[in-house]
C-alpha positions in Angstrom: -50.6 -8.9 3.6 -49.9 -9.9 0.0 -52.3 -8.9 -2.8 -54.5 -11.7 -4.0 -57.9 -11.9 -5.6 -60.7 -11.8 -3.0 -61.8 -15.3 -4.1 -58.3 -16.7 -3.3 -58.4 -14.8 0.1 -61.7 -16.5 1.0 -60.6 -19.9 -0.2 -57.6 -19.6 2.2 -60.0 -18.8 5.1 -62.3 -21.7 4.4 -60.6 -24.2 6.6 -60.0 -21.8 9.5 -61.7 -21.9 12.8 -63.8 -18.9 13.9 -61.1 -17.9 16.3 -58.5 -17.9 13.5 -60.8 -15.8 11.4 -61.1 -13.3 14.3 -57.3 -13.0 14.3 -57.2 -12.4 10.5 -59.9 -9.7 11.0 -57.8 -8.0 13.7 -54.8 -8.0 11.4 -56.7 -6.4 8.6 -58.2 -3.7 10.9 -54.7 -3.0 12.3 -53.2 -2.7 8.8 -56.1 -0.4 7.8 -55.5 1.8 10.8 -51.8 2.1 9.9 -52.6 3.0 6.3 -55.1 5.6 7.4 -52.4 7.1 9.6 -50.1 7.5 6.5 -52.8 9.2 4.5 -52.7 12.3 6.7 -48.9 12.5 6.4 -48.7 11.7 2.7 -45.4 12.8 1.3 -45.5 11.3 -2.2 -42.9 8.7 -1.5 -45.5 6.1 -0.4 -47.3 6.4 -3.8 -44.1 5.0 -5.5 -44.4 1.8 -3.6 -45.6 -1.3 -5.4 -48.4 -2.0 -4.6 -49.3 1.5 -3.6 -50.8 2.1 -0.2 -54.0 3.2 -1.9 -54.3 -0.2 -3.6 -53.4 -2.1 -0.4 -56.1 -0.1 1.5 -58.8 -0.8 -1.1 -57.9 -4.5 -1.2 -57.9 -4.7 2.6 -61.3 -3.2 2.7 -62.5 -5.8 0.2 -60.9 -8.6 2.2 -62.5 -7.4 5.4 -65.9 -7.2 3.7 -65.5 -10.8 2.4 -64.2 -12.0 5.8 -67.1 -10.4 7.7 -69.6 -12.1 5.4 -67.9 -15.5 6.0 -67.8 -14.9 9.7 -71.5 -14.0 9.8 -72.3 -17.3 8.1 -69.9 -19.3 10.3 -71.2 -17.7 13.5 -74.7 -18.9 12.6 -73.3 -22.4 12.1 -71.4 -22.2 15.5 -74.4 -20.8 17.5 -77.2 -22.6 15.6 -79.0 -19.2 15.3 -80.1 -17.8 12.0 -80.0 -14.0 11.9 -83.2 -12.2 11.2 -83.0 -9.5 8.6 
């Protein structure tokens, strides 16, 4: 996934269906798992990549957080149920 500001990422999701957002979520989780696997076998070469795996990991976590918030809102619209906090 390319690096972009979280606001731009959310703007791109705005017109997606809930099912499309689910696919984006799965892609982010998959990439996070891959990155987590590289952390245990860190050989120094990956840190020379641009952007670094650490940065990609942090941004993916931010994207996932933003996406989950949007999905929560969208699920309430789809189901007509407002979550009780």
